[in-house]
C-alpha positions in Angstrom: -17.8 -13.9 16.9 -16.9 -11.8 19.9 -18.1 -8.3 18.9 -15.2 -6.6 20.6 -12.7 -8.4 18.3 -14.3 -7.1 15.2 -14.7 -3.6 16.7 -11.0 -3.6 17.6 -10.1 -4.2 14.0 -12.6 -1.8 12.5 -11.6 1.0 14.9 -7.9 0.5 13.9 -8.8 0.6 10.2 -10.9 3.7 10.7 -7.8 5.5 12.1 -6.3 6.0 8.6 -2.5 5.9 9.0 -0.5 6.2 5.8 3.3 5.9 6.4 4.7 8.8 8.5 1.1 9.8 9.6 0.4 7.0 12.1 -0.2 9.0 15.2 -4.0 8.6 15.5 -3.8 4.9 15.0 -1.0 4.5 17.4 -2.9 6.3 20.1 -6.0 4.3 19.4 -4.1 1.0 19.7 -2.4 2.0 22.9 -5.8 2.9 24.4 -7.3 -0.5 23.4 -4.3 -2.3 24.7 -4.7 -0.7 28.1 -8.3 -1.6 28.3 -7.4 -5.2 27.5 -4.9 -5.4 30.4 -1.6 -4.6 28.6 1.0 -2.2 30.0 1.0 0.0 26.9 2.8 3.1 25.7 4.3 4.8 22.7 8.1 4.4 22.4 10.6 7.0 21.1 10.2 5.8 17.5 6.4 6.3 17.7 5.6 2.6 17.9 2.6 1.3 19.9 4.0 -1.1 22.4 1.9 -3.4 24.7 3.2 -6.0 27.1 1.5 -8.7 29.1 3.6 -10.5 31.8 7.0 -9.5 33.1 9.4 -12.4 32.5 12.7 -12.4 30.8 11.5 -14.8 28.1 9.7 -12.8 25.4 7.6 -13.8 22.5 7.5 -10.7 20.3 4.5 -10.1 18.0 5.7 -7.4 15.6 3.0 -6.0 13.3 3.0 -2.7 11.4 0.4 0.1 11.9 1.1 2.1 8.8 -0.5 1.6 5.4 0.1 2.6 1.8 -1.7 5.8 0.8 -5.2 5.8 -0.6 -8.3 5.6 1.7 -10.7 2.7 1.0 -14.1 3.5 2.5 -14.6 1.5 5.7 -17.7 -0.7 5.6 -19.0 -4.1 6.5 -20.7 -6.2 3.9 -21.8 -9.4 5.6 -18.7 -11.2 6.7 -16.3 -8.8 4.9 -14.7 -5.7 6.4 -13.4 -3.2 3.8 -10.8 -0.6 4.4 -7.2 0.3 3.9 -5.1 -1.9 6.1 -7.7 -4.7 6.7 -5.2 -7.0 5.0 -1.8 -5.2 5.0 -1.4 -5.2 7.9 -3.9 -4.0 10.5 -5.8 -7.3 10.3 -2.7 -9.3 11.6 -1.9 -6.5 14.1 -5.5 -6.6 15.6 -5.2 -10.4 15.6 -2.0 -10.1 17.7 -3.6 -7.7 20.1 -6.8 -9.7 20.6 -5.0 -13.1 20.9 -2.3 -12.1 23.4 -5.0 -10.5 25.6 -6.7 -14.0 25.9 -3.7 -15.8 27.3 -2.0 -15.2 30.7 1.7 -15.5 30.2 3.2 -18.2 32.3 5.8 -17.3 35.0 9.0 -16.1 33.5 7.3 -15.1 30.2 6.0 -11.9 28.6 4.1 -11.3 25.4 4.9 -8.1 23.6 2.7 -6.8 20.8 4.1 -3.9 18.7 2.4 -1.8 16.1 5.5 -0.5 14.3 5.6 2.7 12.2 6.9 3.2 8.7 7.2 -0.4 7.5 6.0 0.7 4.1 8.7 3.4 4.2 12.1 3.4 5.9 11.1 0.9 8.6 12.3 3.2 11.3 10.0 1.5 13.8 11.5 -1.9 13.4 15.0 -0.6 13.2 14.6 1.1 16.5 13.7 -2.2 18.2 16.8 -4.2 17.1 19.0 -3.2 20.0 16.3 -3.2 22.8 14.8 -6.7 22.4 16.2 -10.3 22.3 13.1 -12.4 22.0 12.8 -16.2 22.3 10.5 -16.2 19.3 9.3 -13.7 16.7 6.0 -13.5 15.0 5.7 -10.9 12.2 2.2 -9.6 11.3 1.6 -10.1 7.6 -1.3 -11.7 5.8 -0.7 -15.5 5.4 -4.3 -16.8 5.7 -5.5 -18.3 9.0 -4.2 -21.8 8.2 -0.8 -20.9 6.7 2.5 -19.5 8.1 5.1 -17.7 6.0 8.7 -18.7 6.5 10.5 -16.1 4.3 10.5 -12.9 2.3 12.6 -11.9 -0.7 15.0 -9.0 -0.4 14.9 -5.7 -2.3 17.2 -3.3 -4.0 16.3 0.1 -5.5 18.4 1.7 -8.1 18.3 4.8 -10.4 20.1 4.9 -13.7 21.1 8.4 -15.0 22.8 9.1 -18.3 23.8 12.5 -19.6 25.4 13.0 -22.9 25.8 15.8 -25.6 22.8 16.2 -27.8 23.0 14.0 -30.9 21.3 14.9 -34.2 18.5 12.5 -35.0 20.2 11.9 -38.4 23.5 11.1 -36.8 24.9 7.7 -35.9 25.2 8.3 -32.1 22.5 6.6 -30.0 20.4 9.0 -28.0 20.4 8.9 -24.2 17.0 7.3 -24.3 18.3 4.6 -26.7 21.2 3.9 -24.4 18.9 3.6 -21.3 16.7 1.2 -23.2 19.7 -0.9 -24.2 20.8 -1.0 -20.5 17.5 -2.2 -19.3 17.5 -4.9 -22.1 20.9 -6.1 -20.8 19.6 -6.1 -17.2 16.6 -8.2 -18.1 18.8 -10.6 -20.1 21.1 -11.0 -17.1 18.2 -11.7 -14.8 16.7 -14.2 -17.2 20.1 -16.0 -17.3 20.3 -16.0 -13.4 16.7 -17.4 -13.2 17.4 -20.2 -15.7 16.4 -23.5 -14.1 14.8 -21.8 -11.1 11.1 -22.9 -10.9 10.1 -21.0 -7.8 9.5 -17.2 -7.9 11.1 -17.1 -4.5 14.4 -18.2 -5.9 14.3 -15.9 -8.9 15.5 -12.3 -9.1 12.6 -10.1 -10.3 13.4 -6.8 -12.1 10.8 -4.1 -12.3 11.0 -0.8 -14.1 9.2 1.7 -11.8 9.8 5.0 -13.6 11.4 6.5 -16.7 12.0 10.0 -18.0 14.1 11.9 -20.5 14.8 15.5 -21.4 17.1 17.9 -23.0 18.3 21.5 -22.4 19.4 21.9 -26.0 23.0 20.9 -25.2 22.7 17.8 -23.0 20.3 14.9 -23.3 19.3 13.1 -20.1 17.7 9.7 -19.5 16.7 8.2 -16.1 15.3 4.9 -15.1 14.1 3.9 -11.6 14.3 0.2 -10.9 13.4 -2.2 -8.2 14.8 -5.8 -7.9 13.3 -8.5 -5.7 16.1 -10.6 -4.5 16.2 -14.4 -3.8 18.3 -16.0 -1.1 21.8 -16.4 -2.5 21.9 -13.1 -4.3 22.9 -10.3 -2.0 22.3 -6.6 -2.7 26.0 -6.0 -2.9 26.4 -8.8 -5.6 23.6 -7.3 -7.7 25.0 -3.8 -7.2 28.3 -5.0 -8.7 26.5 -6.6 -11.6 24.4 -3.6 -12.5 27.5 -1.4 -12.4 29.2 -3.7 -14.8 26.2 -3.4 -17.2 25.8 0.3 -16.9 28.3 1.3 -19.6 29.5 4.5 -18.0 26.2 5.8 -16.8 25.7 6.8 -13.2 23.9 4.4 -10.9 22.5 5.4 -7.5 21.3 2.8 -5.0 18.7 3.0 -2.2 17.7 0.5 0.4 19.6 -2.8 0.3 17.5 -5.5 2.0 18.7 -9.1 1.8 16.3 -12.0 1.5 15.5 -14.0 4.6 14.2 -17.5 5.1 13.6 -19.0 8.5 13.9 -22.6 9.6 10.9 -24.9 9.3 11.8 -27.3 12.2 11.5 -25.0 15.2 9.3 -25.1 18.3 7.5 -22.0 17.1 6.5 -23.7 13.8 5.4 -26.8 15.6 3.3 -24.8 17.9 1.5 -23.1 15.0 1.0 -26.4 13.1 -0.7 -27.9 16.2 -2.8 -24.9 16.8 -4.0 -24.7 13.1 -4.9 -28.4 13.2 -6.8 -28.0 16.5 -9.0 -25.4 14.8 -9.8 -27.8 12.0 -7.3 -26.5 9.4 -4.7 -28.2 7.2 -1.6 -26.2 7.8 0.6 -25.1 5.0 3.7 -22.9 4.4 4.3 -20.0 2.1 7.3 -17.9 1.0 6.6 -14.2 0.2 7.8 -12.4 -2.8 7.7 -9.0 -1.0 9.8 -7.8 1.9 8.8 -7.2 5.5 10.3 -6.1 8.9 11.3 -9.8 9.3 14.2 -9.2 6.8 15.5 -6.5 9.2 15.1 -7.9 12.7 15.1 -11.7 12.4 18.8 -12.0 11.3 19.8 -9.8 14.2 17.9 -11.7 16.9 18.6 -15.2 15.5 15.5 -16.7 17.1 12.7 -18.8 15.6 10.6 -16.6 13.4 7.4 -16.9 11.2 4.9 -14.5 9.7 1.3 -15.0 10.4 -2.0 -13.2 10.1 -5.5 -13.3 8.5 -6.0 -11.9 5.0 -5.5 -12.6 1.3 -2.2 -10.9 0.3 -3.3 -10.5 -3.3 -5.5 -7.7 -2.0 -2.5 -5.8 -0.5 -2.5 -2.1 -1.6 -5.6 -2.5 -3.8 -8.7 -0.3 -3.9 -10.7 -3.4 -3.0 -8.8 -4.3 0.1 -11.0 -6.3 2.5 -10.8 -9.2 4.9 -13.1 -11.9 6.2 -14.1 -11.4 9.8 -14.6 -15.1 10.2 -11.1 -15.8 9.1 -9.9 -13.0 11.4 -11.6 -14.7 14.3 -10.0 -18.1 13.4 -6.6 -16.5 13.3 -7.1 -15.1 16.8 -8.0 -18.6 18.1 -5.0 -20.2 16.4 -2.6 -17.6 17.8 -4.0 -17.8 21.3 -3.6 -21.6 21.2 0.0 -21.2 20.1 0.8 -18.6 22.9 -0.8 -20.8 25.5 1.9 -23.4 24.7 4.9 -21.1 25.3 6.2 -22.8 28.3 6.0 -26.3 26.9 7.4 -25.3 23.4 10.5 -23.7 24.9 11.3 -25.8 28.0 14.9 -24.6 27.9 13.7 -21.1 28.7 12.4 -22.2 32.2 13.3 -19.9 35.0 16.4 -20.9 36.9 15.9 -21.9 40.5 16.1 -19.1 43.0 19.1 -19.0 45.4 18.6 -19.4 49.2 
């Protein structure tokens, strides 16, 4: 393994960067990019942006530099590197940075690597980019394993149920606010089970999750609250689910947070073909996956309308865990795969060739 590749990743992981506190990691990555030959800077949203080449045709490699909270001590144990972000998603971002540095963009092309801020929060980094880029191809940095590419992510809807009602005596017949909240959640789960009937894939099912519950009383009014998240499949929009939840609420108040539709990209694209060939060239048997979480792909790919995949080293089952770690050998393989794919840019997208210059 090239030592500098492992050092790049370890240095990025050591710059602990929970969401909204990414400054140190962003500055580190920009510095590394400059040493590797990128034109690199920090954009107004706080993203680390590095570009190689200057053509109009862009391959955009969009990773995220923030992590969930909770530091995991950074250490190497043989082939494994431990630390918060080694999987989600500094491993893929470091892979992008190292791979694009190995390939000289052909005339008319540029490779842009971005470490976006706040992907685990409000995605302000990715949202800032939507109006300033129009790439020919998009690669999202998420762990897929070195020999797999991810084609889609489920959507997400957050909701909060609040019920306030006059205090009821425990000997009376009126249900308590807590009872009513429990009954509502039971109705929601029953509706989701009906929706999922016949759906054998988790990706095509709606997944309800109760993330918080509380109740209280001031002596006159009882209050019950539920905080819920729903992972949405293609075909169920956030607006459709919002209407259904309101119909089930029975007069309680429902508030709604981020509404993110599911997204699934096409399989038969030049970008996918390039990855399949590169994985095979490295001795792998390529495979596809569909993710049950969300990513910045959900927000930018529908706007840009270009071929899109997610790729990067790491086992996604270790996301957000206290045991988060990645294989440095797999990380190196993913760099080689991505570099092979980028080297094919001109042949994969022949329609993007530069027009002939006028005399």
